[in-house]
Backbone bond lengths (Angstrom), bond angles and torsions (degrees), N, CA, C in turn:
res aa  C-N    CA-C-N  psi(-1)  N-CA   C-N-CA  omega(-1)  CA-C   N-CA-C  phi
1 M - - - 1.430 - - 1.536 108.10 -
2 E 1.325 116.06 134.35 1.458 121.53 178.35 1.517 108.95 -86.78
3 S 1.336 115.08 138.78 1.445 117.43 177.43 1.553 109.35 -145.83
4 S 1.316 114.44 155.44 1.447 121.51 -178.56 1.514 108.52 -135.33
5 Q 1.339 117.79 133.08 1.445 121.05 179.00 1.520 109.35 -130.83
6 P 1.336 118.13 123.53 1.489 118.96 177.77 1.500 111.58 -60.99
7 I 1.309 117.62 142.09 1.445 122.43 178.37 1.537 110.51 -62.49
8 A 1.334 115.57 -29.29 1.464 120.36 179.92 1.531 113.75 -75.08
9 A 1.334 118.33 -5.19 1.461 120.93 -176.97 1.507 111.85 -63.15
10 D 1.299 117.34 140.61 1.476 122.94 179.88 1.555 110.30 -64.06
11 D 1.299 116.71 -33.24 1.477 119.93 -175.56 1.533 111.08 -102.14
12 L 1.332 117.34 33.06 1.474 122.28 -178.19 1.529 110.38 -56.48
13 D 1.322 116.19 125.27 1.471 122.62 175.78 1.542 107.76 -110.32
14 I 1.340 116.28 110.29 1.455 121.42 -176.23 1.515 113.42 -87.71
15 T 1.355 118.29 -7.34 1.474 121.19 -173.88 1.536 113.88 -57.88
16 P 1.350 120.47 -34.10 1.469 115.82 -179.69 1.506 114.31 -61.33
17 V 1.352 119.39 -28.24 1.439 122.02 -179.18 1.546 111.18 -100.45
18 F 1.341 115.95 -38.07 1.467 120.84 -171.56 1.512 114.47 -104.40
19 G 1.350 118.01 -10.36 1.448 120.66 -177.19 1.517 111.26 79.70
20 A 1.315 114.73 -177.41 1.454 119.79 176.56 1.511 109.64 -73.95
21 V 1.312 116.02 124.43 1.440 122.41 178.61 1.523 110.59 -129.59
22 D 1.342 116.41 159.08 1.482 118.09 177.74 1.531 109.76 -70.34
23 D 1.333 114.88 167.31 1.482 121.15 -175.09 1.504 112.02 -59.10
24 E 1.362 118.65 -40.44 1.444 120.20 -178.11 1.534 110.46 -65.60
25 T 1.323 115.89 -44.66 1.491 120.26 178.16 1.508 110.76 -62.32
26 N 1.338 117.26 -43.55 1.439 122.61 178.89 1.539 110.39 -56.57
27 G 1.312 116.67 -46.96 1.459 120.89 179.81 1.518 112.79 -63.08
28 R 1.354 115.66 -41.84 1.465 119.55 -179.99 1.519 111.42 -68.32
29 V 1.350 117.21 -38.98 1.474 119.27 178.18 1.534 111.00 -64.30
30 I 1.302 115.41 -46.29 1.480 119.34 179.72 1.526 110.35 -62.12
31 E 1.328 117.89 -39.31 1.464 120.84 177.75 1.528 111.52 -59.81
32 E 1.340 116.00 -44.41 1.467 119.97 178.90 1.522 111.59 -68.44
33 L 1.333 117.60 -39.74 1.458 120.19 178.13 1.516 110.88 -63.30
34 R 1.310 117.10 -40.04 1.477 119.96 178.78 1.507 111.88 -70.03
35 R 1.333 117.17 -32.20 1.465 119.50 174.37 1.540 110.08 -63.78
36 A 1.342 115.69 -44.01 1.457 121.16 177.29 1.529 110.54 -61.10
37 N 1.309 115.72 -43.20 1.482 120.50 179.85 1.523 110.35 -62.54
38 A 1.312 117.42 -43.30 1.469 121.03 -179.98 1.518 111.80 -61.65
39 T 1.325 116.30 -36.63 1.471 120.56 175.26 1.501 111.53 -61.86
40 L 1.346 117.93 -46.08 1.482 120.71 179.79 1.548 110.57 -66.12
41 I 1.294 116.02 -42.43 1.478 118.23 -178.78 1.537 110.48 -63.46
42 A 1.342 117.13 -38.94 1.452 121.02 -179.24 1.546 110.61 -64.56
43 V 1.343 117.24 -45.53 1.460 119.03 -179.58 1.535 110.84 -70.10
44 R 1.321 117.12 -34.30 1.460 120.91 174.83 1.516 110.86 -57.07
45 D 1.330 115.08 -50.30 1.480 120.47 -177.31 1.532 111.18 -67.45
46 E 1.317 115.73 -41.04 1.460 121.61 -179.39 1.497 113.53 -61.31
47 L 1.344 115.16 -43.32 1.476 121.55 -175.67 1.516 115.20 -94.88
48 G 1.333 117.47 -2.12 1.449 121.74 -179.37 1.519 112.68 70.09
49 L 1.321 117.59 35.64 1.447 122.51 179.08 1.534 109.30 -88.86
50 E 1.337 117.34 173.66 1.457 122.10 176.60 1.542 107.45 -116.84
51 G 1.342 114.40 153.02 1.460 118.74 176.83 1.509 109.35 146.53
52 D 1.330 115.11 164.83 1.465 121.03 -174.25 1.516 113.88 -103.62
53 G 1.318 119.71 6.09 1.445 119.96 -173.58 1.520 109.83 81.64
54 L 1.316 115.70 -154.02 1.484 121.02 -176.43 1.530 110.43 -83.14
55 T 1.339 114.65 141.64 1.449 121.38 172.58 1.522 109.87 -134.55
56 L 1.327 115.24 153.28 1.455 120.80 174.41 1.531 105.22 -97.23
57 E 1.320 115.75 122.49 1.459 121.73 -175.73 1.508 111.86 -109.53
58 R 1.339 116.34 139.70 1.449 123.30 172.97 1.525 108.03 -126.08
59 Y 1.344 115.49 130.42 1.452 120.33 -175.53 1.516 110.66 -112.79
60 P 1.359 118.74 157.83 1.463 120.91 179.33 1.524 112.18 -57.40
61 S 1.330 118.51 -24.68 1.431 122.07 -178.67 1.528 113.24 -72.09
62 G 1.372 115.84 -11.03 1.449 121.21 -174.85 1.519 112.23 95.79
63 Q 1.338 116.93 -11.20 1.433 121.46 178.11 1.533 109.40 -68.62
64 T 1.343 115.03 144.37 1.470 121.81 177.16 1.518 109.57 -136.38
65 E 1.299 117.45 151.28 1.434 121.95 176.83 1.522 110.77 -163.27
66 V 1.326 115.34 164.99 1.453 124.12 170.17 1.493 105.27 -107.69
67 I 1.354 116.65 121.41 1.478 119.83 -178.14 1.526 110.00 -130.95
68 G 1.307 113.89 157.79 1.439 122.14 172.68 1.513 109.30 -142.00
69 I 1.326 117.75 128.58 1.483 121.73 179.46 1.515 107.02 -133.91
70 L 1.318 112.98 121.12 1.480 120.58 174.19 1.522 107.21 -109.67
71 R 1.353 116.98 139.05 1.443 120.57 -176.08 1.512 111.31 -120.58
72 G 1.327 114.34 144.63 1.438 123.17 175.12 1.514 108.37 -143.54
73 G 1.351 117.53 -174.65 1.441 121.39 176.20 1.513 112.54 54.70
74 E 1.326 118.11 42.61 1.472 123.55 -179.96 1.529 110.49 57.51
75 G 1.333 116.55 37.15 1.464 122.23 177.94 1.508 115.17 84.41
76 K 1.338 117.43 -0.84 1.481 121.72 -178.29 1.508 112.30 -90.61
77 L 1.340 116.91 -2.41 1.489 122.42 -179.92 1.512 106.68 -128.89
78 T 1.340 117.10 126.22 1.463 119.86 178.20 1.513 110.64 -129.89
79 F 1.306 114.73 143.26 1.465 123.78 172.43 1.518 104.69 -112.60
80 E 1.324 117.68 114.05 1.444 122.68 -168.43 1.538 111.03 -122.91
81 T 1.305 116.00 142.30 1.449 120.40 173.53 1.517 108.74 -143.99
82 G 1.336 116.76 153.76 1.460 118.50 179.81 1.525 111.95 -158.97
83 L 1.326 113.45 154.40 1.455 122.28 175.77 1.533 105.81 -132.30
84 R 1.351 116.42 123.68 1.442 120.66 -174.64 1.522 110.09 -132.96
85 P 1.329 116.41 148.68 1.467 118.96 168.82 1.548 107.84 -57.25
86 R 1.298 115.56 146.15 1.475 120.95 -172.78 1.531 113.60 -54.92
87 N 1.311 118.33 -30.71 1.476 118.51 -178.56 1.526 113.56 -93.76
88 F 1.328 117.75 17.85 1.474 121.15 178.37 1.501 111.07 -54.14
89 F 1.309 117.38 -47.15 1.477 122.40 175.37 1.520 107.86 -97.71
90 S 1.291 117.85 101.12 1.461 119.64 -178.73 1.522 108.89 -105.32
91 E 1.319 113.95 171.50 1.461 119.73 179.97 1.488 112.97 -73.69
92 S 1.335 116.74 -24.00 1.471 119.84 -179.16 1.531 109.27 -114.58
93 P 1.341 116.57 98.44 1.472 119.52 -177.68 1.516 112.43 -61.87
94 W 1.332 114.95 146.66 1.439 122.64 176.11 1.519 111.78 -68.48
95 Q 1.323 117.13 144.68 1.470 120.57 176.60 1.504 109.15 -122.97
96 P 1.356 117.10 139.90 1.470 120.50 178.05 1.538 110.30 -53.21
97 G 1.328 115.33 139.89 1.442 120.90 -179.19 1.510 112.45 99.59
98 R 1.299 116.11 -18.79 1.457 121.40 176.81 1.515 110.44 -91.70
99 A 1.308 116.15 160.32 1.471 120.76 177.23 1.501 110.36 -61.43
100 P 1.318 118.29 147.85 1.493 119.98 176.13 1.527 110.57 -61.21
101 R 1.320 114.73 146.67 1.448 121.32 177.96 1.539 109.56 -74.92
102 S 1.287 116.56 150.03 1.486 121.42 173.72 1.503 108.70 -88.65
103 M 1.319 116.00 135.88 1.446 121.01 178.09 1.542 108.19 -95.68
104 L 1.353 116.40 134.30 1.445 119.68 174.48 1.494 109.53 -74.68
105 T 1.292 117.01 139.30 1.453 120.13 -177.80 1.518 111.77 -121.43
106 N 1.327 115.15 40.64 1.483 121.64 178.61 1.533 111.88 -123.13
107 A 1.320 117.17 0.69 1.497 119.51 178.61 1.544 105.53 -164.51
108 W 1.375 114.20 145.17 1.442 120.93 -174.03 1.535 110.95 -138.13
109 D 1.351 114.48 158.10 1.471 121.16 176.92 1.537 106.50 -125.63
110 A 1.329 114.92 141.81 1.487 120.01 177.76 1.541 106.76 -134.29
111 D 1.345 114.99 145.58 1.464 120.34 178.16 1.527 109.48 -158.92
112 G 1.302 114.51 178.74 1.471 119.50 179.25 1.507 110.24 -153.02
113 Y 1.325 116.25 153.83 1.458 122.35 -177.41 1.520 110.05 -145.84
114 I 1.328 115.01 151.89 1.473 121.93 165.17 1.528 104.66 -118.88
115 R 1.327 114.68 119.10 1.474 120.36 -175.30 1.526 109.82 -119.87
116 V 1.339 114.81 146.93 1.445 121.22 177.90 1.526 109.92 -131.11
117 M 1.316 116.03 148.85 1.458 121.95 174.21 1.527 105.85 -100.49
118 V 1.352 114.99 121.89 1.468 120.28 -177.11 1.524 109.64 -133.59
119 R 1.326 115.92 161.98 1.482 121.56 172.89 1.509 107.02 -94.10
120 R 1.297 116.95 125.64 1.458 122.42 -179.75 1.531 109.18 -136.81
121 P 1.324 115.95 146.21 1.452 118.17 174.26 1.545 109.49 -72.50
122 V 1.302 114.95 130.29 1.460 121.78 176.79 1.510 106.04 -133.95
123 G 1.303 118.51 115.50 1.464 122.66 178.05 1.544 111.65 59.04
124 G 1.304 118.76 36.83 1.436 121.86 177.43 1.487 116.06 86.95
125 H 1.353 118.25 -3.94 1.477 122.98 178.70 1.507 107.95 -123.30
126 K 1.323 115.64 152.79 1.461 118.58 177.18 1.538 108.56 -93.69
127 Y 1.321 113.59 133.47 1.467 120.76 179.53 1.550 107.55 -130.67
128 T 1.339 113.18 154.44 1.456 118.46 172.55 1.517 105.22 -87.27
129 I 1.342 114.82 121.82 1.459 120.26 179.44 1.533 110.39 -130.72
130 Q 1.332 114.55 162.05 1.478 119.64 178.32 1.541 106.48 -97.43
131 E 1.334 115.07 131.27 1.478 121.05 174.79 1.502 109.28 -124.01
132 T 1.306 115.24 156.88 1.454 120.92 177.45 1.509 111.24 -95.61
133 G 1.330 115.33 116.16 1.452 120.84 179.85 1.513 113.19 -79.60
134 A 1.337 115.97 -26.51 1.456 121.49 177.15 1.535 106.41 -168.50
135 E 1.346 115.94 154.56 1.453 117.89 176.10 1.517 111.17 -143.93
136 I 1.296 115.01 153.66 1.443 124.19 174.11 1.538 105.55 -107.18
137 D 1.323 116.67 118.58 1.427 121.15 -174.17 1.529 111.81 -55.50
138 E 1.337 113.49 146.75 1.447 120.92 177.60 1.537 108.89 -61.94
139 Q 1.310 114.97 136.66 1.456 122.25 177.78 1.516 108.90 -121.18
140 H 1.320 115.86 146.78 1.503 121.81 -175.19 1.525 108.56 -111.88
141 F 1.354 114.89 140.91 1.444 121.12 179.97 1.515 111.00 -134.51
142 E 1.327 115.48 146.19 1.465 120.62 -177.24 1.518 114.71 -109.34
143 S 1.353 118.48 -4.70 1.464 120.79 175.93 1.541 108.17 -131.60
144 A 1.340 114.22 152.51 1.448 119.63 -177.84 1.529 112.39 -60.96
145 V 1.337 118.11 -42.86 1.447 121.24 -179.35 1.552 110.24 -66.12
146 E 1.350 116.51 -44.22 1.469 118.93 177.09 1.528 110.92 -60.97
147 A 1.313 117.30 -39.22 1.471 120.93 179.43 1.513 112.18 -62.78
148 A 1.343 116.75 -46.87 1.461 120.71 178.79 1.537 111.11 -65.65
149 A 1.327 116.92 -40.02 1.485 118.99 176.16 1.512 110.88 -67.19
150 G 1.334 116.56 -34.81 1.474 121.41 177.57 1.515 110.44 -64.84
151 L 1.326 117.47 -39.93 1.468 121.17 175.60 1.525 110.31 -64.20
152 A 1.326 118.58 -39.70 1.451 121.33 176.71 1.509 109.58 -61.98
153 A 1.311 118.89 -41.00 1.469 121.96 177.73 1.516 111.28 -64.80
154 V 1.330 117.77 -40.16 1.484 121.21 176.59 1.507 109.26 -63.92
155 C 1.310 119.28 -40.71 1.477 121.84 178.28 1.518 109.86 -62.86
156 E 1.317 117.53 -38.07 1.489 119.77 177.94 1.542 110.44 -65.86
157 Q 1.339 115.64 -41.72 1.465 119.52 177.84 1.531 110.17 -64.39
158 L 1.307 117.30 -41.99 1.456 121.51 -179.95 1.540 111.06 -63.18
159 A 1.326 115.03 -41.41 1.472 119.76 178.65 1.531 110.64 -64.58
160 E 1.338 116.72 -41.04 1.467 121.23 177.19 1.527 110.49 -62.48
161 L 1.319 116.17 -42.67 1.467 119.18 176.82 1.527 110.76 -63.57
162 A 1.311 116.53 -45.70 1.457 121.80 -178.61 1.541 111.49 -56.31
163 R 1.329 115.19 -38.95 1.448 122.12 -179.63 1.501 114.52 -75.13
164 S 1.340 115.99 -13.93 1.470 120.74 -174.04 1.518 113.56 -78.31
165 R 1.336 117.89 -15.09 1.478 121.53 -179.59 1.506 107.23 -142.82
166 E 1.327 114.24 165.20 1.463 118.62 171.94 1.510 110.04 -60.72
167 P 1.336 118.66 145.56 1.472 119.63 179.59 1.523 111.91 -82.51
168 T 1.344 115.53 63.50 1.484 121.92 -179.61 1.509 108.84 -125.79
169 V 1.309 114.15 157.33 1.497 118.92 176.20 1.501 109.33 -61.63
170 E 1.306 117.43 -43.52 1.464 121.60 -178.22 1.514 112.81 -57.18
171 A 1.320 116.29 -43.61 1.464 120.88 -178.95 1.511 112.37 -67.23
172 W 1.327 119.08 -26.68 1.467 121.63 -175.82 1.531 113.82 -105.42
173 T 1.318 118.60 -5.29 1.468 120.61 179.74 1.520 109.95 -67.69
174 P 1.340 117.62 124.94 1.457 118.85 177.98 1.543 110.43 -64.15
175 P 1.310 117.21 146.90 1.484 117.98 178.04 1.508 112.80 -65.93
176 E 1.299 113.79 153.30 1.481 119.45 176.60 1.531 106.61 -139.99
177 D 1.321 115.44 153.23 1.467 120.05 -179.33 1.528 111.12 -60.70
178 N 1.338 116.88 -42.83 1.480 120.49 179.46 1.529 108.23 -90.97
179 A 1.304 115.38 152.23 1.477 120.07 176.28 1.529 108.31 -65.31
180 S 1.318 116.09 139.04 1.460 119.73 177.26 1.518 109.20 -123.38
181 E 1.310 115.76 164.50 1.462 119.04 175.94 1.512 107.80 -121.27
182 V 1.293 116.29 147.64 1.462 122.51 -179.46 1.514 108.39 -70.15
183 A 1.346 114.12 141.85 1.480 120.24 -179.42 1.505 112.26 -61.01
């Protein structure tokens, strides 16, 4: 069953992503996650974007993550960030009907992206494709508190990037040799 829980929720359960942790660690992780969430909410409101801030996601595959997606440009521009257990992307993908995969909760990866939907020629035809306007390199963490603080830092970098240009598809579309049109 897929579920989504806002990071701001009073009953936030971090165990799907961070595993069982002591009360002090739980409090520190939640504090960092809420700091990250506040950063996203602030840039969302400042730039007139849409989105709910950070959420903790659980998928039928057993995969879990903390993600944030802000949208602009009529949904064609996204500012995305995520924190995942290190084995979120494994070599053997999950298939429906199989048991959910177990997520390791001893190491995490965080990153961020700004993506745009554009029309580009591909093989002689124009298609709407997703391109990356900017990215924040994936970072690796070995403790739950470092991972949550790392996500907060990625959110700060993403907010700084978002503020560096107009929140439009045109401003974030990567250059191409041939002229392109926005999707």
